Residue, then its C-alpha position, 0 to 999 in steps of 0.5 A: m500499500i502506498d504511503l500517502d501523506n496526512d493531507i491526501l489521507n485525511c482527503l481520502e477517509c473524509i470521502t470514505e465517510r461521506t460515501s458510506f453515509h451519504s443519502v444519494p438517489q435510488n438509481l445509484i445502488g450498487f455502491d458497495e464497489s466504490i468503498t472497496y476502491l477507496n479502501n484499497i487506497l486508505n490505511d487499515s482503520v479506514q478499512e475496518k469502518k462500517s461502509n453501508i449506503v443510505l439510499v433515499t427516494g427520488a431518481s436522478s435524471s441527468v449527469e448534471q444531477m448525479m455530478c452534483v451528488f458526487k461533487s457534494i461527497v467529494t467536497i470536504p471540510e477546509t481545515t488545511d491549505y490542501s482541502k481548500e485547494w482540493n474544493v477549488k479543483i473540485n469546483e473548477l473540475f465539475e464545471d468542466q464542459e468538456l468532462i460533463e460532454n463526455l460523462n454524458d456521452y458515456f452515460d448515453i452508452n451505459q444508461s447506468f448511473p452506478n456504473l457512472f459513479k464508480l467510474i468517477i470514484q475509480s479515478l481516485y485510484n491516481i491519487d498519490n503523492d505526486s498527483r494530489f488532486l482528482t483531475k479531468p485526465m484521470i477521469l478521462e482516462s477511466i472513461k477511455q478504460s470503461k467506455r466499451t464495458w457495460l455494467h451488469d446487475t447480479l446477472m453472471i455470464s459463465e459461458s464464452l461471450g463470443k457471439l453472444s456478446c455481440l448480439a446482446g451488444i447490438q441488441t442494447l445499442l438498439k435498445y437504448r436507440l443508438i441505433k435507430q430501429e423499431g420493436t427491439n426488446f432486450g429486456e427490462f433493466i438488463q445489461f450484459r458485461l460486454t467487450l465487442i472486439d470481434f468485428q467478424e462476430c458483429e457481422t455474422v449477427v448484422k447479417s442474421r438479423s433482419d431488423c438492423p439497419n444497412s448501415l450498422k456494420n459501419y457503424i459498429c466499426s466506427w464506435l469499436q475505433 
């Protein structure tokens, strides 16, 4: 474990506490993982702390609303020069239009607030004694790494994905109207963890589906790039 200086450690401890007890919209369920991410970079005393999430009613409907929730969690008491600078940078970060546009694009693909929240939390992995603040490049890198991965619920797929992942991926793209088409039903609130990397399989699936637009192959090709 990295030996973080006290300012950074205190900051992350504070965020852990806020993540543990902060009330969040009901869309944002599944945050146990966020505590795990934080605990991996905190000391043993923090790892032993209870990490239940308090959920309240009310649904988030936009990335901007999600970012307000997250901003309130990562804004810490200004007790040191570091904490004051941290909050200034957080305010600047969550007003950055490029970041908001990237998060909106990411949410349009994943349609998942828990995944979006986890992505931002995961960016805290990169904070150390050299990189002392949460930055836009950290979050953009997390988006880049996660963009092709779809959040699944409790359903785990044990068999080889192959053609199944391509079919599920195409159906998901159709369902959320990333590809225009009518009548596709991928199932309510079911998403698989997918990585669409086999274009040949995608092409095979496209040819087998009469409801896919003719431009689908080119769309998938550009999306994978």
